[in-house]
N, C-alpha and C positions, 0 to 999 in steps of 0.2 A: 798156794797149795802145791805141794810137791808129791810126785808119785813115788811110792816105795819101789825098790828094785829087786827084793827077794822073791823067790818063787815066780819068776816072770815067764809068761807063755804068750804066744801070738796066735791070732785068729783072723779069719777072712771077714766075718760079719757077726751080727747078732740077730736073734729072732724075738718077736713079741714086743710088748710095750711095758710090761710089768717090771718093776725094779726089785732086785738088781738085774741088770741086763743079762740075758742068757747068750753067751758067746758061742758061736758055732764055727766049724771048719778050721780046726786047729792046724797050725802050720808047723812043719819041722824046721829046724835051724837051717837046713840046706835050702829050704824054699824062700828064705828071707832075702836073698841077694837081689832078686828081680822084682820085689814088691814095692809098688808106689803107695799103696793104701792098705792099711791093716789095723787091727786092734791089738794093743799091747795091754796085757792084764797081769796083775799081781794078786796072789792069793795068800791068805794067812795059813798057819799050820793046821787049821781045821779044814782047809780046802775051800773056805768062803772067799768070794771075790772081794778084794779090798779096794782096788782101783783099776779102772780101765780107761784107756785113752785111744781115740781114733787118730791115727797118724796118717797124714796125707803129704807126700813129697817131703818127708822129714820134719814137718811141722805138726804140732798138736792142734787138731781141729776142735775137739771137745774132750773133757775129762769128767768121769764119774768116780767119786770116792765114797765108800760105804763103811759104816760101822754097825755092829750087831749087838742085840741084847744077849745076856748070858745063855738064854735058851736057843740061840741061833737065829731068831727072827731079826729082820732088818730094823735097826734103830734109827739110822740117819743116812740120808743120801745128800751128798754135796755135788751139785752139777755145775760145772764151769764150761760155758759155751763160748768163752772169749769176750763176753761183755764185761762191764766194769765190776759187777758183783755176782758171785756164784749164787745159784738158787739152792736153798737148804730146805730139805723136807725131813721133819722129825716124825717118827712112828712111835705111838705110845707103847709102854711096856705091857 
């Protein structure tokens, strides 16, 4: 699973447990030089979170990738925590 690179933004953390993750504490490009841990997120043209990765000392600790139904509701979450197989959660239409 590869992370898209378009519309990339960076955050300090997330809040809640509901998917898709709600990222908080957006970081400016100037803030990235001294960060050891952060969340890298990509968004589609509709502003929906497509992929987020927790980066720790340059390595991806976990990755969530999302797809959406045409009405904007979450359709699928693919969660890769570094184990052999990602967890896939499908949400009905």
